Every structure is written in C-alpha cells, then in structure tokens.
Phi, psi and omega in degrees: 000132181285148180259132179261120183295144180282316185262141181275119177234112183271164177300150181071007173283159178251134179248116176268096188237123177053043177077010181230145183254128178242146175250127181282120179268317181196181179241150173233185178295330186268336181166210182264129173274116189235156173241140177269170180292338180267005181092006181287148178238134178200180177238127175257120182294153178299320182298316183295316181295317179296321180292320179293322178294319180297324181271000178079018181263358181224135177245130181256124179243111181287164177301323179293318177294324178295319179293319178298320178296318179297316177297321180295316179296319179294322184287320185266353182081025176118352181268138172240348180224144183297333181288348176280341184284159175299155183303320180296321177291329176297318178295319177299315181296320181294320179296318179292323177297320176298323177294321178296318177296323176294326177292320177296322177297322178293326180289325177295335179280359176102003179280144176266112189274085174264162179298320180295321178296317181286346178290335185296134182299323182294326177288320179293325173296321178295318178297321179300312181293319179296320180294320177295322178294322179293318182281335185072014183241111180291340181256030185298321186260012184284130177059040180241162174240097184274324182198192180289346182287129178271129182287149176272147180295324184270342179229088182295343181295342182286001173291338179292125182293173184276184194298321182298315180289322179296317177296324178293319178296318180293320181295317178294323180297317182281329182292325181258037173058040173060035176273117185293348182293338179284355181265004175291162184284120176238000183292334181281358179262004180287152176072193182285128182271351176272111185297328181286317179292326181293330182266357184252122177254147177286172180298319178295319180297322177296318178297321177297312180298320178297320178297315179298317181295319178296326178289322182289318182272069178223158182299342177292340177053057177285158174289149185296322181298321181290315179299321181293317181290322176295321179293326178295326183286341181245357181243095176288153180293133179300148183298316179300318179291322179296322177295325182275006178083011181270152180221197183293141171299149183289161179294335175294320177297316178298318179295324176295321177296319179296321181290342177287347176271142184300152182302318183296319180295321178298317180293320178298321182290321185269333179262334188094156186295320184292310179296321179295322178291323177294326184276321187241001182287185182299136180092345179259313181219189178268011176286119186274339183211151182244332186243155180294126180087355180295319180217126182234135182249137179222151181196172178236150182216135181274101187274138172254125181246126185246013183246156177267191183294342179265006180081010182262142183288136178231092181221160174208157181271130180240139170284156181300324182289337183268346184285147174218176185270354181283135182271135168223175190289347181268359179256162181291153178247125185244139183211152179276130174253118175260128187221139174229133179234157171271122187294323185293317185253349182066017180276138176290126181267328182201149179207139183216139172250129181212165179274349181225166178233099175212191190293332180299319179291323178294320177296320177295327178295318179293321179295319180294323182292332184260009177236170178288141185244030176296328180297318177293322179299316180289323181295318185258005176065041183289141179276329180259162180280139176285173179295139179289171175300134187244139166268113191277126179269316180216135177244137181241124180215165179278188185263032182284168184293333184288336183245341182263077176206159185296326182298314183288317180297318180294324178293321178293312181293326178291337179268006178082021180267151167264146185244131174236124184251128177268183180268144177292139180064027173234088187291338179286352173285337182221063190289333188294316180276330179296324184289345181276339190294320179298315179295319182296318182289307188272339180260344184237295189294326183267001181236342182269150178297143176081000000 
C-alpha cells in the first residue's frame, strides 16, 4: 500500500536533517529523491521525513523561503536574527521598531503617512512619545543613532528622523516579514570600506577626474552631472582598471576634487577674468586680490611655545617673586614667527622662526617667497606641494621696525614691487595674515611634536 506524505515538501526545497542539508530534486513512489551538498544522491522515505518533521528534527526550507533568506543575508551583511547583531545595533533596531509600530498605530487612526506629513516636527514628537509608550522604556532613544537627524539638547524628540527615512524603515520592515534585524544601521557600509583604497585613485581615474573638471570649469558653465555623464560616454574604462574591478570615480569624488580648488579660481574659470573682476573686484566685495602674487601680506608674531620635543605641555604656575630671567625647560619658550601669505589663494609663501625681529629676517622672508620651496618639502616630509616661486606685485605690512627701513624698501622697489604700509597696532589693516597667527600657535606649534 502506498504511503501519502503528511507534510507538503515541494521540489527544490531544502531539508535540514540530522545536521546535513539535502535538496529535493523530485519524488518517487518510495520517497524524495535528494542531492547533498557534496554531490551525494539518495532517497529519503516519506515516513522518515514526516517523523523527523513531527519530532522537530527536520527543517523544510522552500525555494521562496531560501530566496528570502538569501536576500536578507545580503541586505544585513550576514545577519538573520536580531540577537546576532552587536548590542548597540540591537538597541538601534529596537528603537526603530518601536517607531514603525507607532507609525502603524498612527495609520490605524486614519492618517495618511506621506513623507511630507512625517516631516512635521509635531508628528515626529508624537511618534517619539508613542514609541516610548510602546516599549515601556523612557531611555529608549538615549545614546542612539536613529537617522541622519541630529537631536537637539532641549528637544530630545528631534532624534526621530524625517519622513523619507521613516518611510524607508517601515518599507524594509514590512518587506522582510517584520524581521527587526533589517532595522540595524547599514548606511555606514556604503561604498569602499578600505579608507586607503577609497582615497587612492588609479592613473586612469585621475585623468578622468581631470577631464571632467576641465569640462566643468569652462565659460560655458555646464552642470557637473552633465559634464560627468558626457565624460563617461567618451572615456571607456581602462583594461587594467577593469581587470582590477575599478570603474569610474563617483560624482561625489569629482565634486570633492572641484571643492578642493579655491572659490575664486572656480569663479575665474567659469565666469572669465573680466566678469569675475567686475563681480568680485575692488569696490564690489571684500576680496582683496584675484591672482596669485597680486597682493601679499606679511607680519611678525611673538609666539609662545609651551611644549617639549614630544609635544607634551610643560608648564607650571610661578609667583611674581619667584620668577627670574634665567631660562629653563619648564618655562615657556618665545620666538618670532615671520610669515608671508598670498591673499588670493591664502597659501603661505614664506615663513621663518627667529629669536629677533629685524630687517635680516624680512629680507630672508622675501627671498624665500620668490624662490622654489621643494627643499623645505623634502626636509619636513610634506604631503602637499608648497606654493611655487612668486613674482610679488604688492606687499602689505605694518609699520614695524622689521619692515620699515630703507634696506627692505629698496629691495622691494628694486624687484618691481609696490609697497603698502599699514598702521602699527591696527590689525584690521592687515587681517588676512593676522587671523592665521592664533591658529598657527595653538593649533600647530603647541600641539605638534617638536
């Protein structure tokens, strides 16, 4: 007498039986014809499979369930259960699940959950209170990252993201059969995860980015997306890069390269020199210079250094009666910083540290500004290129002793420079170089080793 199976097992289903996985290929009179993961072929009788399922020793995974599991693993990065995720991600998922349940409660009340509706702060505050009530945990959202929205200190409800993110969370939650593991944070896994590989472009990719930038920085003023798309149509991926799995740099990378160029240079390229001068020249805005070397600002600053050779602060409090003029390693070290910058690009043209401030240092400053500085780049291991040798059109300095003397003035006039002298103790006459001194002292000299 033939046996009729109790449980329905369709073809291509997977049977997890006794720690081994079998795939059902077809059925015969005696049972299921199955293949093992190692290529084994056998027949599992209907009685054995039914008994194993009844006793909980066999799990049946249908093709639809297997496909869902595969999609779930790809979406979450390997997680199928919320308990597999790190503790912080479990808290994030629970808080987001509470928000989704609060949205469903709002929907049952007759509200239409559109992105614009969920953007309103009053609705997000309502979802916050409802989620806390559902979870029963008043500290549900404490120290969490729910979305891109940054919470306000006085309004913690603003941690709830806006409508687009909320709809995305709800859509993923319902699409994967209400499995909370899909609510863990996966936005930080986008793109290349290797920080060195992400910042390193191949030679072909650099040429592609340069071509897009040259197209973008033109008087025709095309949109970056159009220039990027046009470049893709005429620049095929190099064979070596295609073999290594590389493709076109993203438009975000191209945009970051464009933003690395100064604002004034971008405007000159897209507007033209005449229009840019009319728009940003003297009398229009506070931009003092448009071209490299057109206007250079120099000044001196008495820098206080409180760090030792290891970059550690070495200071102590002294009473006035205990202080003396003898220097030791526990007292501050003061030195003059002579600095010259190009106003148009804000690049440092020359810099000198000395124990005094007089004309010799100013002459050395002018010589450094007008020569190549590759030697300094190699000596200090700089990653970026220094400013090239500049032909100075106008120099602006205060009325201090280091710059107000015949020796310096004659050298400047003999080199074809124009001289503009500011007032002593009036920093607003030369604001561009004065504003750098605070950052240089407290952000560089007092924090860097040596």
